[in-house]
C-alpha positions in Angstrom: 0.0 0.0 0.0 2.8 2.4 0.9 4.7 1.5 -2.3 1.6 2.1 -4.3 1.0 5.6 -2.7 4.6 6.6 -3.5 4.3 5.3 -7.0 1.3 7.5 -7.6 3.1 10.5 -6.1 2.1 13.8 -7.6 3.6 17.3 -7.3 3.4 19.3 -5.2 3.9 16.8 -2.5 0.9 16.7 -0.1 2.0 13.8 2.2 2.9 15.5 5.5 5.6 13.0 6.4 7.3 13.3 3.1 7.1 17.1 3.1 8.7 17.4 6.5 11.3 14.8 5.6 12.3 16.8 2.5 12.6 20.0 4.4 14.7 18.4 7.1 17.1 16.9 4.5 17.5 20.4 3.0 18.2 21.9 6.5 20.7 19.1 7.2 22.5 19.2 3.8 22.7 22.9 3.2 25.3 23.7 5.9 27.3 20.5 5.3 27.6 21.1 1.5 28.0 24.9 1.4 30.4 25.3 4.3 33.0 23.4 2.2 32.8 26.0 -0.5 32.5 28.9 2.0 29.0 29.9 1.0 26.8 30.9 3.9 24.2 28.2 4.5 21.5 30.9 4.9 21.8 31.6 1.2 21.7 27.9 0.4 18.4 27.5 2.2 16.9 30.4 0.3 18.0 29.0 -3.0 16.8 25.5 -2.0 13.4 27.1 -1.3 13.3 28.7 -4.8 14.2 25.4 -6.4 11.6 23.2 -4.7 8.9 26.0 -4.4 5.9 26.7 -6.6 8.0 28.9 -8.9 10.7 26.3 -9.3 10.0 22.5 -9.7 6.9 22.8 -7.6 8.0 20.0 -5.3 6.4 21.7 -2.3 3.7 24.3 -2.2 4.0 27.4 0.1 0.9 26.3 2.1 -0.2 27.2 5.6 2.2 24.8 7.3 5.2 26.4 5.6 3.9 29.9 6.3 3.1 29.3 10.0 6.5 27.7 10.7 8.3 30.3 8.6 6.5 33.1 10.4 7.7 31.7 13.7 11.3 31.7 12.3 11.0 35.3 11.4 9.7 36.2 14.8 12.4 34.1 16.3 15.2 36.1 14.5 13.8 39.3 15.9 13.2 37.8 19.3 16.8 36.5 19.5 18.1 39.9 18.5 16.3 41.5 21.4 17.2 38.6 23.8 20.9 38.5 23.1 21.5 42.2 23.1 23.7 43.4 26.0 21.5 45.9 27.8 24.4 47.7 29.4 26.1 48.2 26.0 22.7 49.0 24.5 22.1 51.8 26.9 25.7 53.0 26.4 25.3 53.0 22.6 21.7 54.1 22.5 22.5 57.4 20.8 24.7 55.6 18.3 21.8 53.2 17.5 19.5 56.1 17.1 21.9 57.9 14.7 22.4 54.7 12.7 18.7 54.1 12.7 18.0 57.6 11.2 20.9 57.2 8.7 19.6 53.8 7.5 16.1 55.1 7.3 16.6 58.4 5.6 19.3 57.7 3.0 17.6 54.7 1.3 14.2 56.5 1.7 15.5 59.6 -0.2 17.1 57.4 -3.0 13.9 55.3 -3.3 11.6 58.4 -3.4 13.7 60.1 -6.1 13.8 56.9 -8.2 10.1 56.2 -7.8 8.8 59.8 -8.4 11.2 61.1 -11.0 12.3 58.0 -12.9 9.4 55.6 -12.6 6.8 58.4 -12.4 4.8 57.0 -9.5 2.3 59.1 -7.7 3.5 60.8 -4.5 1.8 58.3 -2.2 3.1 55.4 -4.1 6.6 56.9 -4.2 6.6 57.4 -0.4 5.5 53.8 0.2 8.0 52.6 -2.5 10.8 54.5 -0.7 9.9 53.0 2.7 10.5 49.5 1.3 14.3 50.2 1.4 14.4 51.8 4.8 13.7 48.6 6.8 15.9 45.6 6.9 15.8 42.0 8.3 18.6 40.7 10.5 18.8 37.5 8.4 22.5 37.1 9.1 22.2 37.7 12.8 22.3 33.9 13.7 25.5 33.6 11.7 27.1 36.5 13.6 25.9 35.2 17.0 27.3 31.8 16.3 30.8 33.3 15.8 30.5 34.7 19.3 30.5 38.5 18.5 26.9 39.3 19.3 28.1 41.7 22.0 30.4 43.6 19.5 29.7 47.3 19.4 28.8 47.2 15.7 26.3 44.4 16.2 24.8 46.3 19.2 24.4 49.5 17.1 22.9 47.6 14.2 20.4 45.7 16.3 19.3 48.9 18.1 19.1 50.7 14.7 17.0 47.9 13.2 14.3 48.5 15.8 14.2 52.2 15.0 14.3 52.0 11.2 11.7 49.1 11.1 9.3 51.0 13.3 9.7 54.1 11.2 9.2 52.2 7.9 6.2 50.3 9.2 4.7 53.6 10.6 5.1 55.0 7.1 3.2 52.0 5.8 0.4 52.5 8.3 0.1 56.2 7.4 0.2 55.7 3.6 -2.5 53.0 3.9 -4.6 55.3 6.0 -4.2 58.2 3.5 -5.0 56.0 0.5 -8.2 55.0 2.2 -8.9 58.6 3.4 -8.7 57.7 7.1 -5.9 60.1 8.1 -6.9 62.8 10.6 -6.5 63.7 14.2 -8.3 60.6 15.3 -5.9 58.4 13.2 -2.8 59.9 14.7 -4.1 59.8 18.3 -5.2 56.2 17.9 -1.9 55.1 16.4 0.2 56.9 19.0 -1.8 55.7 22.0 -2.1 52.1 20.8 1.7 51.9 20.2 2.5 53.4 23.6 0.1 51.1 25.3 1.6 48.1 23.5 5.2 49.1 24.4 4.3 49.6 28.1 2.5 46.2 28.3 5.4 44.3 26.7 8.3 46.1 28.4 6.7 46.4 31.9 4.0 43.8 32.3 5.8 40.9 30.5 8.9 41.0 32.8 6.6 40.9 35.9 4.7 37.9 34.5 8.0 36.2 33.4 9.7 36.7 36.8 6.6 35.2 38.6 6.5 32.3 36.2 10.2 31.4 36.4 9.9 31.5 40.2 6.9 29.2 40.4 7.7 26.7 37.5 10.8 24.6 37.4 9.8 22.4 34.5 12.2 23.1 31.6 9.7 22.2 28.9 7.0 24.5 30.4 9.6 27.3 30.6 10.4 27.0 26.9 6.7 26.9 25.9 6.2 30.0 28.0 8.9 31.8 26.0 7.1 30.9 22.7 3.8 32.1 24.2 5.4 35.5 25.1 6.8 35.8 21.5 3.5 35.3 19.9 1.5 37.3 22.4 3.8 40.3 21.9 3.5 39.8 18.1 -0.3 39.8 18.3 -0.3 42.9 20.6 1.9 44.7 18.0 -0.5 43.9 15.2 -3.4 45.2 17.4 -1.4 48.4 17.9 -1.1 48.9 14.2 2.6 47.8 13.7 4.1 44.6 12.3 4.5 41.5 14.4 8.3 41.5 14.1 8.4 44.7 16.3 6.4 42.8 18.9 8.9 39.9 18.8 11.8 42.2 19.2 10.2 43.9 22.2 9.5 40.5 23.7 13.2 39.8 23.5 14.0 43.0 25.3 11.4 42.3 27.9 12.8 38.8 28.7 16.4 39.8 28.2 17.2 39.9 31.9 15.1 36.8 32.7 17.0 34.4 30.4 20.7 34.6 31.3 23.0 34.3 28.3 24.8 31.2 29.7 21.7 29.4 31.0 20.2 26.1 29.9 17.0 27.9 28.8 19.0 30.3 26.5 20.7 27.2 25.0 17.3 25.6 24.3 15.9 28.8 22.8 18.8 29.2 20.5 19.0 25.5 19.6 15.4 25.1 18.5 15.4 28.4 16.6 18.6 27.7 14.7 17.7 24.1 14.1 14.1 24.3 13.0 12.2 27.6 12.9 14.8 30.0 11.3 15.7 27.5 8.5 12.0 27.1 7.7 11.7 30.9 7.4 14.6 31.0 4.9 13.1 28.2 2.8 9.7 29.9 2.8 11.4 33.2 1.6 13.0 31.2 -1.2 9.7 29.8 -2.3 8.6 33.4 -3.2 11.3 33.8 -5.8 10.2 33.5 -9.4 13.1 34.0 -11.9 10.8 33.7 -14.9 9.2 37.2 -14.3 12.5 38.9 -15.2 12.3 37.5 -18.7 8.8 38.7 -19.4 9.0 42.5 -18.9 11.7 45.1 -19.3 9.8 47.4 -16.9 10.1 44.8 -14.1 13.9 44.7 -14.7 14.0 48.6 -14.6 12.0 48.7 -11.4 14.2 46.0 -9.8 17.3 47.9 -10.8 16.1 51.0 -9.1 15.1 49.0 -6.0 18.5 47.4 -5.8 20.4 50.7 -6.1 18.2 52.5 -3.6 18.3 49.6 -1.1 21.8 48.3 -1.3 23.4 51.7 -2.1 21.4 53.4 0.6 22.4 50.8 3.2 26.1 51.0 2.2 26.1 54.8 2.5 24.4 54.6 5.8 26.9 52.0 7.1 29.9 54.2 5.9 28.3 57.3 7.5 27.9 55.4 10.8 31.5 54.1 10.6 32.9 57.6 10.0 30.7 59.2 12.6 31.7 56.9 15.5 35.2 56.1 14.3 34.6 52.4 14.0 37.0 50.0 12.3 36.7 49.2 8.6 35.5 45.6 9.4 32.9 46.9 11.9 31.6 49.2 9.2 31.3 46.3 6.8 29.6 44.2 9.4 27.0 47.0 9.9 26.4 47.0 6.1 26.2 43.2 6.0 23.7 42.9 8.8 21.5 45.8 7.5 21.6 45.1 3.8 19.1 42.2 3.8 15.5 43.1 2.9 13.0 40.4 3.6 10.4 40.7 6.4 9.2 44.2 6.6 9.9 44.8 2.9 7.7 41.8 1.9 5.0 42.8 4.3 4.9 46.4 3.0 4.8 45.2 -0.7 2.0 42.8 -0.1 -0.1 45.4 1.7 0.5 47.9 -1.0 -0.2 45.4 -3.8 -3.5 44.4 -2.2 -4.8 48.0 -2.0 -6.8 48.8 -5.1 -7.1 52.6 -5.7 -9.3 52.4 -8.8 -9.9 50.5 -12.1 -8.9 51.2 -15.6 -11.4 51.5 -18.5 -10.8 47.8 -19.2 -11.5 46.8 -15.6 -7.9 46.2 -14.6 -7.2 47.2 -11.0 -4.9 50.2 -10.3 -2.9 49.1 -7.3 -1.0 51.2 -4.8 2.1 49.1 -5.7 1.9 47.4 -9.0 3.1 43.9 -10.0 6.4 45.2 -11.2 7.2 46.4 -7.7 6.1 43.0 -6.3 8.3 41.1 -8.7 11.2 43.5 -8.2 11.0 43.0 -4.4 11.5 39.3 -4.9 14.8 39.9 -6.8 15.7 42.4 -4.1 15.2 39.8 -1.4 17.4 37.3 -3.2 20.2 39.6 -4.0 20.2 41.6 -0.7 20.2 38.3 1.3 23.1 37.0 -0.8 25.1 40.2 -0.2 24.2 40.2 3.5 25.2 36.6 4.0 28.6 36.9 2.3 29.6 40.3 3.7 28.4 39.5 7.3 30.2 36.2 7.3 33.5 37.6 6.0 33.6 40.7 8.3 32.3 38.7 11.4 35.0 36.1 10.9 37.7 38.8 10.8 36.4 40.5 13.9 36.2 37.2 15.7 39.7 36.3 14.7 40.9 39.7 15.9 39.1 39.2 19.2 40.7 35.8 19.6 44.2 37.3 18.9 43.6 39.9 21.6 42.4 37.3 24.0 45.4 35.0 23.6 48.0 37.8 23.5 50.6 37.6 26.2 52.3 34.7 27.8 49.9 33.9 30.6 46.1 33.6 30.9 43.5 33.4 33.6 43.2 29.8 34.8 39.8 28.7 35.8 38.9 25.5 37.4 35.6 25.7 39.4 34.6 23.1 41.9 31.1 22.6 43.3 31.0 20.8 46.6 27.5 19.2 46.4 25.9 17.3 49.3 22.2 18.1 49.2 19.8 17.5 46.4 17.9 20.8 46.7 21.2 22.8 46.2 22.6 21.0 43.2 20.8 22.8 40.4 21.3 26.2 42.0 25.1 25.6 42.5 25.5 24.4 38.9 23.6 27.5 37.6 25.9 29.7 39.7 29.0 28.0 38.4 27.8 28.5 34.8 27.0 32.1 35.5 30.4 33.0 37.0 32.6 31.1 34.6 34.3 32.6 31.5 32.4 32.2 28.3 35.2 30.1 26.7 35.4 27.7 29.6 33.2 24.7 28.7 35.1 21.9 30.4 36.8 23.0 33.6 33.7 22.7 35.9 33.8 20.0 38.5 31.2 18.6 40.9 32.4 16.7 44.0 30.6 14.5 46.5 32.7 13.1 49.4 31.5 9.7 50.7 32.4 8.7 54.2 34.3 5.4 54.0 32.1 4.0 56.8 28.8 4.7 55.0 26.7 2.0 53.3 25.8 1.4 49.7 22.9 3.9 49.8 25.4 6.7 50.3 27.1 5.7 47.1 23.9 5.6 45.2 22.9 9.0 46.6 26.3 10.5 45.5 25.9 9.1 42.0 22.3 10.5 41.8 23.5 14.0 42.9 26.5 14.0 40.5 24.3 12.8 37.6 21.8 15.6 38.3 24.7 18.1 38.3 26.1 16.8 35.0 22.6 16.9 33.3 22.0 20.5 34.5 25.4 21.6 33.1 24.9 19.6 29.8 21.6 21.5 29.2 23.7 24.7 29.0 26.3 23.0 26.7 28.8 22.8 29.5 30.7 19.6 30.2 30.8 19.0 34.0 33.3 16.5 35.4 31.7 14.5 38.2 34.1 13.4 41.0 33.3 10.9 43.6 35.7 10.6 46.5 35.9 8.3 49.6 37.2 10.0 52.8 36.5 10.0 56.5 36.5 13.8 56.6 34.6 15.8 54.0 36.8 18.9 54.3 40.0 16.8 53.8 38.3 15.2 50.7 37.5 18.6 49.3 40.9 20.1 50.0 42.7 17.2 48.4 40.6 17.5 45.2 41.5 21.3 45.2 45.2 20.4 45.1 44.8 17.6 42.6 42.7 19.5 40.1 44.3 22.9 40.6 41.0 24.4 41.6 40.7 28.2 41.5 37.1 28.6 42.8 35.2 26.5 45.3 31.4 26.9 45.6 29.7 25.8 48.7 25.9 25.8 48.9 23.9 26.6 52.1 20.8 24.5 53.0 17.6 26.5 53.1 16.6 25.6 56.6 20.0 25.7 58.3 21.7 28.7 56.7 24.8 29.6 58.6 24.7 27.0 61.4 27.5 27.1 64.0 29.0 23.8 62.6 29.1 25.3 59.1 30.8 28.5 60.2 33.4 26.4 62.1 34.0 24.2 59.1 34.2 27.3 56.8 36.8 29.2 58.8 38.8 26.2 60.1 38.6 24.1 57.0 37.7 25.5 53.6 39.3 28.9 54.1 42.6 27.3 54.9 43.2 27.0 51.2 45.1 30.2 50.6 45.2 30.1 46.8 41.5 29.4 46.3 38.5 31.7 45.8 35.8 30.4 48.2 32.1 31.3 47.4 29.3 30.6 49.9 26.0 30.6 48.2 22.4 30.9 49.5 19.6 30.6 46.8 16.1 31.6 47.7 15.0 32.1 44.1 16.3 31.4 40.5 19.2 33.5 39.4 17.3 34.6 36.3 14.7 36.4 38.4 17.2 38.7 40.3 16.7 42.3 39.2 19.7 43.9 41.1 22.8 42.9 43.1 24.1 45.0 45.9 27.9 44.4 46.2 29.6 45.4 49.4 33.4 45.8 49.3 35.4 46.5 52.5 38.2 49.0 52.9 41.6 47.9 51.6 40.0 45.0 49.7 41.9 46.1 46.5 45.2 45.4 48.2 44.4 41.7 48.6 45.9 39.1 46.3 42.6 37.7 45.0 40.6 40.9 44.8 40.5 41.1 41.0 39.9 37.5 40.6 36.9 37.8 42.9 35.8 40.9 41.1 35.9 39.1 37.8 33.2 36.7 39.3 31.0 39.7 40.1 31.5 41.1 36.6 30.6 37.7 35.0 27.4 37.6 37.1 26.4 41.0 35.8 27.3 40.3 32.2 25.7 36.9 31.9 22.6 37.7 33.8 22.0 41.2 32.7 21.1 42.3 36.2 22.0 45.8 37.5 24.8 46.0 40.1 25.1 48.6 42.9 28.6 48.7 44.3 29.0 49.9 47.9 32.6 50.7 48.6 35.1 53.4 49.8 35.7 56.1 47.3 39.2 54.9 46.3 37.9 51.5 45.3 34.9 53.0 43.4 37.5 54.9 41.3 39.1 51.6 40.4 35.7 50.1 39.5 34.9 53.0 37.2 38.2 52.5 35.4 37.3 48.9 34.8 33.7 49.6 33.6 35.1 51.8 30.8 36.7 48.7 29.3 34.2 46.0 30.3 30.8 47.6 30.5 28.0 46.5 32.8 24.9 48.2 34.1 26.2 49.6 37.5 25.8 52.3 40.0 28.4 53.4 42.5 27.6 54.4 46.1 30.2 55.5 48.6 30.2 53.4 51.7 31.9 55.3 54.5 31.6 52.7 57.2 30.9 49.0 57.2 27.8 49.6 59.4 26.3 51.6 56.6 26.7 48.6 54.3 25.0 46.3 56.9 22.0 48.6 57.0 21.8 48.5 53.2 22.0 44.7 53.3 19.2 44.4 55.9 16.9 46.5 53.7 17.1 44.5 50.5 13.8 44.3 48.5 12.2 41.3 46.8 14.1 40.1 43.7 17.3 41.8 45.0 20.4 39.9 46.0 23.5 40.6 48.1 27.2 39.9 47.3 29.8 40.6 49.9 33.6 40.4 49.4 34.7 38.9 52.6 38.2 38.6 54.1 39.9 36.1 56.3 41.3 37.0 59.7 44.7 38.7 59.4 44.1 40.1 55.9 44.4 43.8 55.3 40.7 44.1 54.4 39.4 42.2 57.4 37.0 44.1 59.6 36.1 42.6 63.1 32.4 43.2 62.4 32.6 40.6 59.5 32.1 37.9 62.1 28.6 39.2 62.6 27.6 38.7 59.0 26.4 35.1 59.3 24.0 36.2 62.1 22.9 39.2 60.0 22.1 37.1 57.0 20.3 34.4 58.9 18.1 37.0 60.6 17.3 39.3 57.6 17.9 37.6 54.3 16.3 34.1 54.4 14.1 35.1 51.5 16.9 36.7 49.4 19.8 35.3 47.5 23.2 36.1 48.8 26.8 35.2 47.9 29.9 35.6 50.1 33.2 35.6 48.2 36.4 35.0 50.1 39.3 36.0 47.8 42.4 33.9 47.9 45.3 35.4 50.0 48.4 34.0 48.2 49.6 33.9 44.6 50.5 30.8 42.8 54.1 30.8 41.6 52.9 30.6 38.1 50.3 33.4 38.7 47.9 34.0 35.9 47.7 37.4 34.2 45.0 38.9 36.3 46.6 37.9 39.5 49.8 39.6 38.4 47.9 42.8 37.7 46.5 42.7 41.2 49.9 42.0 42.6 51.6 44.9 41.0 48.7 47.3 41.6 48.7 48.5 38.0 45.1 49.7 38.0 45.4 51.2 34.5 45.6 47.8 32.9 42.9 46.1 34.9 40.1 47.0 32.5 42.1 45.6 29.5 42.9 42.4 31.3 39.3 41.8 32.4 38.0 42.7 28.9 40.3 40.0 27.4 39.1 37.4 29.8 35.4 38.2 29.1 36.0 37.5 25.4 
């Protein structure tokens, strides 16, 4: 029966299993084949869509299943752009993004208007809508750039921010022209459009984070969390359409809204990127390819003329805008090319505007033919524009992104020594395992995907159940890390004394950071405090972190960081500070530093090189810091840089901190960091900086390690 049905197969294929199999084969084969000849696989997917689509060999029709999945892919691209943007850098570069957004809107718009009005002799309304087609762009090459690890580059940040601005302006022009063509533009129109857009933005940017924070606190199930993200994307897209703008703007705003709730190094982020890049985004590219019809360009010279003007206005306008941005902000040549590459692709908003304009009929000719706002020559020309602009975008983005990534790698590995990082999680209780692994992933360097260890010490006198429990905990830790694409090395050790077991592993594995989790009920018990000061802290060359988790890390809005006087003189100060910086960078949370003025000066020098969202508050006495800690609000967390007795930064009142935390912060997250007190003989680069007190270079060193 199956053989018979295949024998009678007709085109386009209707069998859902065969359709999906064919699309998956294309998604699988395109990168494998094209990477060998250095052609971006994004382009391959578009060409494959053109070949198998209704205008090619008609193997597949562009039916509702393709459109729905492809639309999800388009929304996904915009969502990821908003989700992965570094909010600290975004705020720092907001005026640059605004400037680029205006450049990339105005220059192509002017070229398009001149071409439409004076060369093609369109009406004024048609010329304005025609010009707006070239002002918007689709970040079709963004997944490619993100994969190379330069999503936080200044040029990428500027382009992503500018995309939001130019797409909003282009789509607003579409809404206005459509209204004018239908005679609906008046005071009521402008008020309705303005109010609806403001309400939409407020709902997504204010209400969505509140809902998201509540959901992630209450729901631990990983699948439910991912489905929740999809719901937020589509809900924001729907609200955008209700407000009178395109769904892609809603998806981008949803990414901004959830930016701080999905840490960049988390397992949820890994799932979001994986599913998008594996399924939804390739479906979108194939669906775009299905629109391409090469035959139309052999039927009419007018279509070729319109297409030529569209290409000059769009590609030329985007190139001039990118060069103007590069010159204005003194970016490198490769960063200028990357801006051009990312912004040169026209697909989503352009296609949406063309289809809307094509479907608006202004009148009829004497023969009964419809007079459309945008004629079929513009529609066909837009298809060629999509193909050529996506081709240019893919090649230029890949070439410039690779050069920037190589340059970054050269900067990172320059010098004879590097920051060593071996993080050990001492796990003993099931309820703390996932929290500790998530913290370890958050504080580690982005490039460190293997030097994370989890240890469970088994008393030699314990029975077989202890061994099974240890294996269960270690397996849970390894699974949690694997979900974030991090390889965790599970260590099981037999020893009569837990502290001795941990200390021996520290020596064997050259551990730089030890994370210890506090139980919810016990907190700082007298026995734990004794073991901490008389056991774990005896390791002079290890950074010790004591962690209490009352809620998921992703739901923390703000960290208060208390730094005692003379802390900068300690051997491990900058190593400990790097952990704080990683928490801020990877989680997107705001950090408030409470420290003496001289230390705040050092921090402000660092932030110029390695930007995070931070505020600096002078802490004159340690008692002031304790009052601040006791007044933490919900969704705020505390980080304290501690000191061992005998260290220069030690303050006698530090012995009261466990009691303070037990009394006031049971419902808040807090982290105590005890920096190491001695240098290794082969001290890494950052420790050498701290040792010599060369504060000028601190920012450069930390910036290298972040990369």
